[in-house]
N, CA, C and O of each residue as an XYZ file, in Angstrom:
576
protein
N      66.682     34.207    -58.358
C      65.901     34.588    -59.464
C      65.461     35.660    -59.534
O      64.635     35.830    -58.637
N      65.636     36.850    -60.411
C      64.923     38.123    -60.236
C      63.529     38.085    -61.100
O      63.400     37.598    -62.223
N      62.564     38.687    -60.344
C      61.198     38.525    -60.853
C      60.892     39.911    -61.876
O      61.476     40.934    -61.519
N      60.134     39.999    -62.955
C      59.816     41.065    -63.477
C      58.829     41.905    -62.702
O      57.929     41.460    -61.989
N      59.101     43.147    -62.924
C      58.147     43.836    -61.991
C      57.033     43.991    -62.685
O      56.923     43.868    -63.905
N      55.770     44.399    -61.528
C      54.497     44.064    -61.922
C      53.947     45.074    -62.844
O      54.351     46.233    -62.757
N      53.151     44.774    -63.633
C      52.506     45.793    -64.899
C      51.641     47.161    -64.146
O      51.191     47.088    -63.002
N      51.552     48.021    -64.761
C      50.968     49.359    -64.087
C      49.624     48.620    -63.682
O      49.448     47.491    -64.139
N      48.645     49.195    -62.836
C      47.485     48.823    -62.595
C      46.616     48.770    -63.454
O      45.853     47.806    -63.400
N      46.436     49.752    -64.506
C      45.367     49.838    -65.529
C      45.716     48.590    -66.441
O      44.878     47.766    -66.810
N      46.883     48.564    -66.715
C      47.285     47.477    -67.948
C      47.056     46.110    -67.034
O      46.456     45.222    -67.641
N      47.356     45.868    -65.965
C      47.143     44.611    -65.547
C      45.532     44.232    -65.482
O      45.171     43.055    -65.484
N      44.603     45.327    -65.424
C      43.306     45.050    -65.137
C      43.098     44.699    -66.853
O      42.498     43.677    -67.187
N      43.602     45.563    -67.775
C      43.157     45.225    -69.031
C      43.826     43.679    -69.648
O      43.335     43.160    -70.650
N      44.986     43.055    -68.908
C      45.468     41.783    -69.301
C      44.645     40.959    -68.811
O      44.169     40.100    -69.553
N      44.268     41.020    -67.403
C      43.212     40.217    -66.932
C      41.816     40.064    -67.700
O      41.334     38.980    -68.027
N      41.288     41.218    -67.917
C      39.999     41.081    -68.567
C      40.193     40.181    -70.171
O      39.296     39.446    -70.582
N      41.455     40.390    -70.911
C      41.526     39.834    -71.888
C      41.865     38.490    -71.734
O      41.502     37.715    -72.619
N      42.510     38.054    -70.748
C      42.508     36.378    -70.612
C      41.326     35.705    -70.739
O      41.312     34.479    -70.628
N      40.224     36.400    -70.979
C      38.878     35.557    -71.215
C      38.558     35.922    -72.243
O      37.399     35.562    -72.450
N      39.137     36.700    -73.390
C      38.540     37.468    -74.700
C      39.816     37.071    -75.431
O      40.831     37.717    -75.172
N      39.858     36.339    -76.083
C      41.293     36.449    -76.979
C      40.589     36.994    -78.534
O      41.535     37.176    -79.301
N      39.580     37.230    -79.060
C      39.506     37.790    -80.297
C      38.727     39.155    -80.084
O      37.825     39.224    -79.249
N      39.083     40.185    -80.825
C      38.327     41.514    -80.660
C      38.034     41.704    -82.273
O      38.433     40.912    -83.126
N      37.131     43.105    -82.584
C      36.916     43.317    -83.574
C      37.970     44.658    -83.880
O      37.892     45.544    -83.029
N      38.794     44.856    -84.832
C      39.619     45.869    -84.945
C      38.797     46.671    -86.099
O      38.538     46.161    -87.189
N      38.433     47.947    -85.733
C      37.804     48.756    -86.624
C      38.419     49.918    -87.127
O      38.542     50.878    -86.367
N      38.918     49.999    -88.556
C      39.730     50.711    -89.314
C      38.808     51.601    -90.084
O      37.595     51.434    -89.955
N      39.261     52.506    -90.852
C      38.466     53.630    -91.561
C      39.374     53.864    -92.782
O      40.538     54.253    -92.683
N      38.650     53.555    -94.116
C      39.412     53.767    -95.464
C      39.558     54.958    -95.828
O      39.268     55.897    -95.086
N      40.045     55.110    -97.066
C      40.293     56.492    -97.748
C      38.948     57.401    -97.788
O      38.927     58.593    -97.481
N      37.904     56.691    -98.188
C      36.615     57.457    -98.289
C      35.768     57.336    -96.855
O      34.540     57.321    -96.933
N      36.308     57.263    -95.753
C      35.970     57.477    -94.452
C      34.857     56.323    -94.159
O      33.928     56.562    -93.388
N      34.973     55.199    -94.735
C      34.154     54.122    -94.323
C      34.707     53.349    -92.951
O      35.913     53.105    -92.985
N      34.204     53.052    -92.100
C      34.610     52.239    -91.292
C      34.184     50.493    -91.501
O      33.105     49.956    -91.749
N      35.100     50.124    -91.349
C      35.118     48.237    -91.339
C      35.672     47.560    -90.013
O      36.670     47.946    -89.403
N      35.034     46.714    -89.741
C      35.437     45.768    -88.444
C      35.964     44.317    -89.198
O      35.547     43.882    -90.271
N      36.725     43.868    -88.552
C      37.079     42.326    -88.841
C      37.895     41.829    -87.491
O      38.674     42.465    -86.781
N      37.366     40.261    -87.383
C      38.080     39.553    -86.094
C      39.456     39.778    -86.172
O      39.870     40.118    -87.280
N      40.366     39.657    -85.150
C      41.509     39.814    -85.282
C      41.741     38.901    -83.472
O      41.060     39.050    -82.457
N      42.945     38.012    -83.708
C      43.474     37.298    -82.466
C      44.297     38.105    -81.607
O      45.375     38.265    -82.179
N      44.279     38.626    -80.605
C      45.108     39.445    -79.648
C      46.303     38.419    -79.323
O      46.089     37.271    -78.935
N      47.449     38.900    -79.502
C      48.502     37.990    -79.276
C      49.271     38.442    -77.760
O      49.790     37.647    -76.977
N      49.179     40.021    -77.585
C      49.788     40.160    -76.475
C      49.346     41.609    -75.899
O      48.885     42.422    -76.701
N      49.459     41.912    -74.697
C      49.450     43.149    -74.188
C      50.745     43.410    -73.538
O      51.276     42.635    -72.742
N      51.238     44.568    -73.929
C      52.729     44.821    -73.517
C      52.968     45.520    -72.028
O      51.920     45.764    -71.430
N      53.860     45.779    -71.533
C      54.008     46.683    -70.299
C      53.620     48.070    -70.621
O      53.506     48.891    -69.710
N      53.435     48.349    -71.700
C      53.194     49.671    -72.068
C      51.847     49.927    -72.475
O      51.425     51.047    -72.765
N      50.997     48.582    -72.495
C      49.760     48.559    -72.825
C      49.330     48.534    -74.272
O      48.190     48.787    -74.660
N      50.329     48.211    -75.009
C      50.276     48.290    -76.403
C      49.672     46.640    -76.953
O      49.916     45.631    -76.292
N      49.123     46.620    -77.840
C      48.295     45.447    -78.121
C      48.793     45.042    -79.674
O      48.774     45.825    -80.624
N      49.199     43.781    -79.717
C      49.660     43.139    -80.884
C      48.889     42.348    -81.447
O      48.108     41.658    -80.792
N      48.973     42.292    -82.955
C      48.334     41.504    -83.813
C      49.352     41.186    -84.984
O      50.323     41.862    -85.324
N      48.876     39.946    -85.539
C      49.466     39.378    -86.776
C      48.707     39.694    -88.036
O      47.497     39.539    -87.874
N      49.064     40.106    -89.293
C      48.398     40.231    -90.278
C      48.789     40.031    -91.693
O      49.933     39.642    -91.459
N      48.722     40.010    -92.680
C      49.172     40.230    -94.033
C      49.282     41.711    -94.380
O      48.526     42.675    -94.260
N      50.478     41.527    -94.843
C      50.732     43.336    -95.197
C      49.936     43.394    -96.567
O      50.115     44.469    -97.140
N      49.500     42.934    -96.918
C      48.417     43.138    -98.435
C      47.258     43.285    -98.082
O      46.461     43.630    -98.955
N      46.868     43.119    -96.981
C      45.345     43.145    -96.568
C      44.895     44.505    -96.386
O      45.681     45.420    -96.142
N      43.476     44.679    -96.515
C      42.904     46.031    -96.660
C      43.496     46.738    -95.232
O      44.214     47.736    -95.301
N      43.139     46.149    -93.984
C      43.478     46.820    -92.820
C      44.619     47.409    -92.740
O      44.765     48.393    -92.015
N      45.620     46.892    -93.485
C      47.110     47.625    -93.568
C      47.077     48.980    -94.380
O      47.624     50.050    -94.115
N      46.181     48.580    -95.576
C      46.084     49.813    -96.354
C      45.223     50.900    -95.392
O      45.768     51.921    -94.970
N      44.253     50.671    -95.187
C      43.322     51.822    -94.161
C      44.397     52.407    -92.908
O      44.551     53.604    -92.667
N      45.096     51.274    -92.177
C      45.836     51.726    -91.193
C      46.946     52.644    -91.670
O      47.343     53.553    -90.941
N      47.450     52.433    -92.859
C      48.378     53.343    -93.381
C      47.920     54.787    -93.794
O      48.710     55.698    -94.040
N      46.666     54.883    -93.838
C      45.985     56.220    -94.547
C      45.398     57.019    -93.143
O      45.402     58.237    -92.967
N      44.958     56.107    -92.322
C      44.261     56.391    -91.066
C      44.568     55.928    -89.970
O      43.708     55.145    -89.566
N      45.620     56.088    -89.128
C      46.318     55.626    -88.020
C      45.028     55.354    -86.964
O      45.125     54.317    -86.308
N      44.034     56.044    -86.774
C      43.004     56.128    -85.778
C      42.106     54.684    -85.947
O      41.494     54.432    -86.984
N      42.127     53.707    -84.666
C      41.272     52.649    -85.100
C      40.760     52.286    -83.639
O      41.308     52.783    -82.655
N      39.874     51.556    -83.546
C      39.205     51.038    -82.244
C      39.198     49.830    -82.528
O      39.211     49.370    -83.670
N      39.166     48.945    -81.052
C      39.075     47.947    -80.720
C      37.892     47.561    -79.994
O      37.495     48.310    -79.101
N      37.326     46.586    -80.233
C      35.879     45.952    -79.647
C      36.082     44.770    -79.058
O      36.133     43.807    -79.823
N      36.249     44.514    -77.609
C      36.376     43.103    -76.986
C      34.970     42.982    -76.438
O      34.311     43.962    -76.090
N      34.496     41.594    -76.372
C      33.151     41.130    -75.784
C      33.181     39.970    -75.498
O      33.760     39.256    -76.315
N      32.676     39.390    -74.436
C      32.327     38.190    -73.624
C      31.181     38.044    -73.041
O      31.347     37.788    -71.849
N      30.012     38.094    -73.369
C      28.865     38.377    -72.842
C      28.732     37.115    -71.712
O      28.059     37.505    -70.757
N      29.159     35.797    -71.566
C      28.981     34.852    -70.776
C      29.770     35.085    -69.279
O      29.531     34.518    -68.213
N      30.889     36.221    -69.612
C      31.623     36.748    -68.259
C      31.318     38.170    -68.153
O      32.093     38.815    -67.447
N      30.213     38.885    -68.784
C      29.926     40.222    -68.804
C      31.340     41.184    -69.028
O      31.554     42.236    -68.425
N      32.064     40.681    -69.841
C      33.208     41.721    -70.341
C      32.844     42.048    -71.624
O      32.558     41.308    -72.566
N      32.902     43.648    -71.521
C      32.952     44.462    -72.644
C      34.117     45.435    -72.537
O      34.482     46.027    -71.522
N      34.627     45.497    -73.736
C      35.789     46.839    -73.485
C      36.072     47.364    -75.126
O      36.103     46.700    -76.162
N      36.260     48.837    -74.892
C      36.277     49.616    -75.926
C      37.587     50.446    -75.951
O      37.833     51.298    -75.097
N      38.421     50.139    -76.998
C      39.714     50.775    -77.000
C      39.484     51.867    -78.113
O      38.671     51.615    -79.003
N      40.098     52.956    -78.109
C      40.365     53.948    -79.134
C      41.812     54.124    -79.012
O      42.324     54.331    -77.912
N      42.569     54.041    -80.209
C      44.028     54.171    -80.211
C      44.538     54.326    -81.575
O      43.747     54.342    -82.519
N      46.047     54.461    -81.782
C      46.947     54.632    -83.027
C      47.650     53.174    -83.359
O      48.300     52.477    -82.580
N      47.404     52.977    -84.423
C      47.753     51.686    -85.137
C      49.125     51.806    -85.813
O      49.206     52.912    -86.346
N      49.835     51.335    -85.923
C      51.348     50.891    -86.481
C      51.364     49.581    -87.048
O      50.855     48.664    -86.403
N      51.922     49.347    -88.262
C      52.279     48.527    -88.968
C      53.945     47.848    -88.641
O      54.816     48.479    -89.241
N      54.295     47.060    -88.069
C      55.454     46.509    -87.470
C      56.023     45.497    -88.386
O      55.281     44.629    -88.847
N      57.407     45.541    -88.717
C      58.038     44.324    -89.555
C      59.296     44.229    -88.507
O      60.267     44.979    -88.604
N      59.188     43.386    -87.660
C      60.323     43.048    -86.960
C      60.347     41.649    -86.694
O      59.522     41.371    -85.822
N      60.889     40.804    -87.054
C      61.450     39.635    -86.952
C      61.607     38.851    -85.797
O      61.065     37.757    -85.646
N      62.580     39.573    -84.719
C      62.737     39.237    -83.529
C      60.978     39.132    -82.499
O      60.598     38.229    -81.753
N      60.378     40.242    -82.828
C      58.936     40.273    -82.183
C      58.216     39.554    -82.943
O      57.313     39.141    -82.214
N      58.038     39.061    -84.211
C      57.308     38.119    -84.601
C      57.428     36.647    -83.918
O      56.527     35.827    -83.738
N      58.677     36.565    -83.621
C      59.210     35.122    -83.414
C      58.612     35.100    -81.932
O      58.042     34.096    -81.505
N      58.775     36.279    -81.159
C      58.415     36.397    -79.605
C      56.782     36.085    -79.450
O      56.268     35.633    -78.427
N      56.260     36.333    -80.362
C      54.640     36.547    -80.407
C      53.891     35.443    -81.075
O      52.666     35.353    -81.001
N      54.739     34.503    -81.806
C      54.235     33.515    -82.746
C      53.586     32.344    -81.851
O      54.219     31.826    -80.931
N      52.323     31.982    -82.180
C      51.839     30.769    -81.557
C      51.282     29.533    -82.547
O      51.031     29.827    -83.716
N      51.149     28.596    -82.237
C      50.851     27.565    -83.436
C      49.406     27.824    -84.038
O      49.168     27.535    -85.210
N      48.625     28.277    -83.355
C      47.377     28.337    -83.821
C      47.204     29.330    -84.956
O      46.193     29.321    -85.657
N      48.097     30.096    -85.111
C      48.044     31.167    -86.278
C      48.588     30.578    -87.560
O      48.609     31.256    -88.587
N      49.115     29.082    -87.519
C      49.246     28.522    -88.962
C      47.971     28.382    -89.766
O      47.969     28.334    -90.996
N      46.803     28.314    -88.954
C      45.437     28.445    -89.580
C      45.262     29.428    -90.808
O      44.850     29.077    -91.914
N      45.697     30.922    -90.393
C      45.697     32.336    -91.183
C      46.915     32.225    -91.793
O      46.880     32.590    -92.968
N      48.143     31.790    -91.346
C      49.180     32.013    -92.043
C      50.170     30.501    -92.204
O      51.117     30.183    -91.485
N      49.707     29.875    -93.158
C      50.036     28.365    -93.499
C      51.646     28.401    -93.495
O      52.308     27.516    -92.953
N      52.194     29.472    -94.131
C      53.927     29.293    -94.084
C      54.425     29.777    -92.654
O      55.605     29.610    -92.343
N      53.778     30.206    -92.034
C      54.255     30.499    -90.579
C      55.109     31.723    -90.502
O      54.744     32.815    -90.937
N      56.567     31.435    -89.781
C      57.160     32.888    -89.858
C      58.081     33.138    -91.250
O      58.869     34.071    -91.406
N      57.854     32.330    -91.985
C      58.405     32.104    -93.423
C      57.707     33.049    -94.313
O      58.238     33.631    -95.259
N      56.380     33.169    -93.912
C      55.729     34.016    -94.748
C      56.020     35.483    -95.291
O      55.670     36.393    -94.540
N      56.527     35.779    -96.319
C      57.341     37.121    -96.572
C      56.337     38.114    -96.370
O      56.823     39.177    -95.984
N      54.757     38.124    -96.540
C      53.828     38.657    -96.038
C      53.538     39.366    -94.705
O      52.892     40.395    -94.508
N      54.275     38.436    -93.706
C      53.545     38.438    -92.423
C      54.146     39.633    -92.095
O      55.207     40.001    -92.601
N      53.348     40.435    -91.043
C      53.786     41.644    -90.427
C      52.964     41.857    -89.088
O      51.932     41.193    -88.991
N      53.224     42.512    -88.280
C      52.505     42.865    -86.877
C      51.888     44.199    -87.062
O      52.495     45.081    -87.670
N      50.521     44.412    -86.486
C      49.920     45.307    -85.899
C      50.120     45.751    -84.657
O      50.042     44.902    -83.769
N      50.394     47.028    -84.308
C      50.518     47.375    -82.931
C      49.766     48.454    -82.649
O      50.096     49.522    -83.166
N      48.699     48.405    -81.846
C      48.043     49.472    -81.426
C      48.102     49.923    -80.260
O      47.837     49.191    -79.306
N      48.437     51.136    -80.109
C      48.691     52.132    -78.608
C      47.464     52.740    -78.373
O      46.871     53.455    -79.181
N      47.090     52.444    -77.248
C      45.510     52.825    -76.676
C      45.755     54.376    -76.251
O      46.744     54.863    -75.704
N      44.636     54.957    -76.641
C      44.583     56.487    -76.101
C      43.705     56.428    -75.086
O      43.965     57.012    -74.034
N      42.837     55.900    -75.206
C      41.538     55.685    -74.118
C      41.136     54.504    -74.260
O      41.134     53.988    -75.377
N      40.738     53.878    -73.219
C      39.916     52.457    -72.743
C      38.856     52.705    -71.880
O      38.795     53.585    -71.022
N      37.851     51.689    -72.228
C      36.676     51.604    -71.471
C      36.391     50.076    -70.990
O      36.648     49.115    -71.714
N      35.916     49.976    -69.886
C      35.331     48.628    -69.908
C      33.995     48.856    -68.969
O      33.732     49.799    -68.222
N      33.297     47.747    -69.246
C      31.763     47.848    -68.519
C      32.212     47.098    -67.124
O      32.880     46.074    -66.980
N      31.643     47.921    -66.199
C      31.853     47.533    -64.709
C      30.386     47.060    -64.539
O      29.505     47.897    -64.734
N      30.013     45.684    -64.162
C      28.628     45.194    -64.220
C      28.042     45.754    -62.673
O      26.903     46.112    -62.375
N      29.110     45.689    -61.946
C      28.219     46.155    -60.790
C      27.833     47.464    -60.641
O      26.953     47.711    -59.817
N      28.368     48.424    -61.338
C      28.043     50.079    -61.516
C      27.157     49.999    -62.563
O      26.377     50.946    -62.665
N      27.068     49.013    -63.455
C      26.263     49.291    -64.735
C      26.521     50.785    -65.392
O      25.647     51.632    -65.581
N      27.951     50.909    -65.702
C      28.301     52.066    -66.535
C      29.636     51.488    -66.854
O      30.164     50.494    -66.356
N      30.105     52.322    -67.809
C      31.516     52.084    -68.730
C      32.662     52.842    -67.820
O      32.564     54.048    -67.591
N      33.588     52.171    -67.394
C      34.612     52.933    -66.599
C      36.091     53.025    -67.438
O      36.657     52.096    -68.013
N      36.433     54.106    -67.352
C      37.747     54.426    -68.238
C      39.090     53.627    -67.145
O      39.109     53.699    -65.916
N      39.874     53.071    -67.813
C      40.911     52.497    -67.018
C      42.124     52.766    -67.724
O      43.183     52.517    -67.148
N      42.141     53.390    -69.259
C      43.682     54.010    -69.774
C      43.413     55.010    -70.370
O      44.308     55.692    -70.868
């Protein structure tokens, strides 16, 4: 059986850190320049380091991302001393195959119609820079 190649080291480190932090705060900017944060459940970090989320295509965050693609993701789990900040570019994705790949049952809490929800879409964030708190050094370290 053929095994998948390993992730690049920076992306592997990112995935390992996120094993302990499922939810982040997604920060967007609206047309007036105001930033807004909202909690988002991280579904996946793919081989290219892209971060995936589900959302409703009629949500404010989709409107914000359509006007200003620059976003930030903030992850924190104080009990494990994990703090991550990512600046990136957000894209709204409508891809049924990708939705099926990423769907997990707990999402029915937010999307009761599941994959049949006509307003369901994906958010893909491509990190441009990412930092995490390295507690042994007491400083932020760049890793993407």
